[in-house]
C-alpha positions as CSV (number, residue, x, y, z in Angstrom):
1,M,79.7,114.5,50.1
2,L,82.5,116.5,48.6
3,T,83.2,118.3,51.8
4,A,84.0,115.0,53.5
5,S,86.3,113.9,50.7
6,P,89.9,113.2,51.5
7,I,91.0,115.0,48.4
8,P,92.0,118.6,49.1
9,G,89.7,121.1,47.4
10,A,87.2,118.5,46.2
11,Q,84.3,120.7,47.5
12,G,85.2,123.1,44.7
13,S,84.5,120.5,42.0
14,T,81.6,120.9,39.7
15,R,80.1,118.9,37.0
16,S,81.8,121.1,34.4
17,T,85.3,120.5,35.9
18,I,84.6,116.8,36.1
19,T,83.5,116.9,32.5
20,K,86.6,118.7,31.4
21,A,88.8,116.2,33.3
22,L,87.1,113.3,31.7
23,A,87.2,114.8,28.3
24,R,91.0,114.9,28.4
25,Y,91.4,111.3,29.4
26,P,93.1,109.2,26.7
27,W,90.3,107.0,25.6
28,A,92.6,104.9,23.5
29,N,93.9,103.3,26.7
30,I,90.6,101.7,27.6
31,P,90.7,98.0,27.1
32,A,88.7,96.6,24.2
33,S,85.9,95.6,26.4
34,P,82.3,95.3,25.1
35,R,81.2,97.2,28.2
36,F,83.4,100.3,27.7
37,R,84.0,100.4,23.9
38,P,80.6,101.9,22.9
39,S,80.8,104.7,25.5
40,A,84.4,105.5,24.5
41,C,83.3,105.8,20.8
42,F,80.4,108.1,21.9
43,I,82.7,110.3,23.9
44,E,85.3,110.3,21.1
45,T,82.6,111.4,18.6
46,H,80.9,114.0,20.8
47,G,83.8,115.2,23.0
48,P,83.1,117.0,26.3
49,L,79.4,117.2,25.4
50,G,79.3,113.4,25.1
51,V,80.7,113.0,28.6
52,A,78.2,115.4,30.0
53,V,75.3,113.7,28.2
54,L,76.4,110.3,29.5
55,V,76.5,111.6,33.0
56,E,73.1,113.2,32.6
57,T,71.6,109.9,31.3
58,D,73.3,107.8,34.0
59,E,75.5,106.2,31.2
60,D,72.5,105.0,29.3
61,L,74.1,105.0,25.8
62,D,70.8,104.6,23.8
63,R,69.3,107.6,25.7
64,A,72.5,109.6,25.3
65,T,72.5,108.9,21.6
66,C,68.9,109.9,21.2
67,L,69.5,113.1,23.2
68,S,72.5,114.3,21.2
69,E,71.1,113.3,17.7
70,E,67.4,113.9,17.9
71,Q,66.6,116.1,20.9
72,Y,69.3,118.8,20.8
73,L,67.8,122.3,20.9
74,G,70.9,124.5,21.1
75,C,73.5,126.2,23.2
76,Y,72.5,129.1,25.5
77,R,74.0,131.1,28.3
78,S,71.4,129.6,30.6
79,A,68.1,127.7,30.6
80,A,66.4,131.0,31.3
81,D,67.7,132.3,28.0
82,Y,66.2,129.4,26.3
83,A,62.9,129.9,28.0
84,Q,62.9,133.6,27.0
85,E,63.7,132.7,23.4
86,L,61.0,130.1,23.2
87,T,58.5,132.5,24.8
88,E,59.3,135.4,22.5
89,D,59.2,133.2,19.4
90,C,55.7,131.7,20.4
91,I,54.0,134.7,21.8
92,D,53.6,138.2,20.5
93,M,54.0,139.8,23.8
94,P,53.3,143.6,24.4
95,A,56.5,145.4,25.4
96,M,55.1,146.6,28.6
97,I,54.4,143.1,29.9
98,A,57.8,141.6,28.9
99,P,59.7,142.9,32.0
100,Y,57.3,141.1,34.3
101,I,58.0,137.6,32.9
102,D,60.2,135.6,35.2
103,Y,62.3,133.5,32.8
104,D,64.3,131.9,35.6
105,A,61.1,130.5,37.2
106,L,59.8,129.4,33.8
107,A,63.1,127.6,33.0
108,R,63.0,125.9,36.4
109,D,59.5,124.7,35.8
110,M,60.4,123.4,32.4
111,L,63.3,121.4,33.9
112,L,61.2,120.2,36.8
113,N,58.4,119.1,34.4
114,G,60.9,117.2,32.2
115,E,60.1,119.4,29.2
116,I,63.8,120.2,28.8
117,I,67.1,118.8,29.9
118,A,70.0,121.3,30.6
119,V,73.6,120.1,30.4
120,E,76.1,122.7,31.7
121,L,79.6,122.4,30.0
122,N,81.2,125.7,31.1
123,L,80.2,128.8,32.8
124,E,77.5,130.4,30.7
125,E,77.4,127.4,28.2
126,V,74.3,125.3,28.7
127,R,73.2,122.8,26.1
128,I,69.4,122.3,26.0
129,F,67.7,119.1,25.0
130,R,64.0,118.3,24.6
131,G,63.0,116.2,27.5
132,Y,60.3,114.0,26.2
């Protein structure tokens, strides 16, 4: 879709660049509309993470609030780093087995199963949320 865009260089756009652009938007200029006001307040409170969470939840403000306030697990370099930390905290794994664990695949499975939600803000800055 982005390669067919009339905007030059649009194919280089990513969610993180869109998030950065939206985060710099002057939210005070939004009309005092019941439809936009709650989202603008959420974004003002949570900053760029608020924008990314709203995008992730398809602008469902209740779900976004629940994610950011009750289901936040932390900031990691990648979802695989979260999977590795979780595995190492839960299992006393012998050192000789550790190199054989594929944390990228484990993180992918966790994402596909809905166990976690990963929101990428910047390169090597992924916010992880509990997916249930």
